[in-house]
Phi, psi and omega in degrees: 000319180297318177299317179298319178292317179296320177298317181296315182294339182275349195274146175300157017263343187243013180282176178251099188297338182291345172293340177299335182286347179234355190295327182272352180302316180298318178286332174295319177301312180301313179299315181294321179297316179293321180297324180277347181228045190299332183288348180262004183225153175286165186296331185266012185305314183295325178298312186291321179294316185288329177299322180297316177304307188285333176292318176300314182297311180299317186291315184286339183254339181236020180301333187295346174301335180304327184292343175257328180197117179295318181292319180297319177299316181297318181290319183297317183288311186290316185285315180298321176298320181296316180298314182298320179293324176296317178298315181296322180291321178297318176301316179298316179296315181295318181294324179286320184281307185282317188255005177053035174064018180261090180073224179059026180295338183296341175305328183298327181299311181295316182297316183292314181295321177304313181302309186296322181294313179292328181292346178282341201239008179238181191284349175255028184298134179205078185270022184301326185255026170305129190307319185294345177290346185299340180260017183301327181276356181232068186294337181294342180271347189229037177298337179284001168299340175294347176255320189251343191071186183292342178293336172296324175293324176301312181296317179301313184289309185297315180295325178297319178297318180294316176299316180296321178296316179297322178300316179297319180298318183280346179265317187239000185281180183294324180250077182288143178220108181295325180295310179298324183295317180297315180297319180292320179298317177295319179294319179295315179302316179295318184297326179280319192277316188297311176302319180294319181294317179295322180295319178297318180298316179296319183296315184276349179255352182283128177233134180284142172288135182288111174209073197278144172221130182270122184238144175241127176249140181247130175243095187285336182058056174268124184301118182290336181276319191248349186234308194304317185247014182218277192281337183259119186291158177300324176299317182291321180293317180296319182295321177299317182290319179295324179295320176294314183299322182296340178293336185235336184285136175213191184295340180267359181283128180271316187224137172243127191236122176255160184282180178300141182046041176299326173253094192277341190273349170116142175236130174278121190295330178278359185230028184302316184294341181267354183284128183293332179286325174295322175301322177295322178290320180294329178297324176293320179295323179297326178288326178233084188303336180285344189285138170239143185240133173243123185217141177278133178222156164273126183238158183233138177242121180259133181266136173283164187308326186251010179287152176283128183277144172281166179290344182262358185300144181245141183256134174251105186298318184301321182257355181054058177213163179244151178207163176237150176247136182228143169271107199238145166256130183244136181249125179238136179212170184280343191247009182198160176297164179299144175250149183233140170230131180259125181308131188237356167249099188262153181282121180302136179074356180243301179257352179211150167267122180304145179051062190300329181295328181270323190250012182309322177302339182266000187295339179293345179268002181298148184291141181274095183220115185102001176089358179232134177248169186086189181259130179277158174281154178230186176220157185283319187260161178264105179290131178254128179276139178148126190244347182229160179296330184278345180274154173287166176255120193254131169271105181274106185252126188252111168052248187305332181300336186287354177265003180254098185300303184297326177302318182286338179297337177299324176296314184296318178292342175268007173106004185295139179242346173225155177243126172249123175253123174246135187206170174224095187260016181284347182296335189260006179056197187275069183235176178296347187301307184288331178287322175298316181301319177293317182297322179300329179300331182295329178291321178297323179297317180293309184307321186251352186052056176235136173290148184233135166248131186231122178247119179246141173304309163209165187128246173224120169257160178161198186224141183230136178270182188287349174266357181092007177284141176277116181275324183197142181210158180259167176272159180290142173055046180220123174299135183198163174213136184228148177232139177203151172263123181237158185262136173277162180208128181257353179293138177266121175287170178299322180289322178298326179285316193244358174057218184273065179294329177296324177295324178293315180297313182298322180293318176298318178294319182295317182296318179300314180295319181293322177294320175298316176304313179295320178299315179298317179299315181293322179294320178296316178296322178294321179295321178296320178298315180296317178296318180299318180296320180295317178296324179294000000 
């Protein structure tokens, strides 16, 4: 319980992240005690104790999902806690079987990072509580995420807890060792201070290359529950956004950014030029020819009779046709046709039915969040917006995608020099949810050394520089428009080039240890069979 509470107290947006360095010590003690006294406990004891830890952590930090869906909140808390407890129990089994419970606490680092890495890439993905996210509100301590990504934060946190637990064992345990305690104290101090010191140096010596673009972000504050998809027409919503935009847009504005599903009723992708709302946006561009617009829309792709259907295609019996629905970012400019990017990291149970090939018949029961039910279509590549050499190259990141570090590196490798995040965070009301989501964007800025402009329907809109500093932000549930000049950057960081390489390494180590574990179990069983036959 203490570990669960400490993890919760450390979490953004208002937590104290340095508690992460001690938060796991209680559950490490419980695991170690059970391992050394295994005959007094059932085999699943570590699982049940650790489940309590992770359930408390998940509940206290992500309870706000309830405001959009009670069922989704229950599943997120219960299932994510289950995954974490299984990982901790597997670590316990490997440590007990292979290492006979003698040290080897470091195995947990590989197991945990492997879990988080794999959790990024499947249909039940929920990386909101990846340990490295805990420093999102304190970017000056983790500037080295540009090399390691958030998994570097995992290593920092987990190793600190392990060193502290070993220090406590050697200071107060049964077999006290003053010499070992001093070495561990020195090692722990160095482990905590050196990364922070290097980060501070990097933070204060990093200077952005001058490559300025003036951006305007619009926060219309349309109520997602009672207005956006029901009582307020799309014409009224667009007029409200344009009225806000005109307060800041001028001849020097390079980009105007509207939030996710700003046009909620749908744009047919083959008929964009015929859409009257797009005409209204293009009229603004005609007035300011330098202006480019990025806007979130619901878009539709209609299939011709002999087209290959996607796994998410929907059939309309009355008209005998197939179509796909996409949560889309659209790019408009004076010198080229509209460009589209389809959101590709979808919220499980909201924008997608997990494992669609197996569960497609159940997609009609998907939660209605964002105005679209069922499974949305996605795309394989990260589309970068920009049509001329003089324009910046834009990474259009839609909502949930902004918590996936390696996912965003695909934009950078495709040439993106700025990140635009469009989102709708009003579903969670005035809870830590929208604040956490904004803070996580600061980590993406550090990892890729890219400036960020963020437009939220409501929540927090604003600007973040390449060090992860918040330059300007809006208040919650307030119509607003903000303008700022931010710098583009074409340099690829080590992390932008190689992504979650720490996750790959941890996965290889974990697989090797699990195979070794299985081999030992099989050999032990075979030995028991041989002994039994001899006795018979």
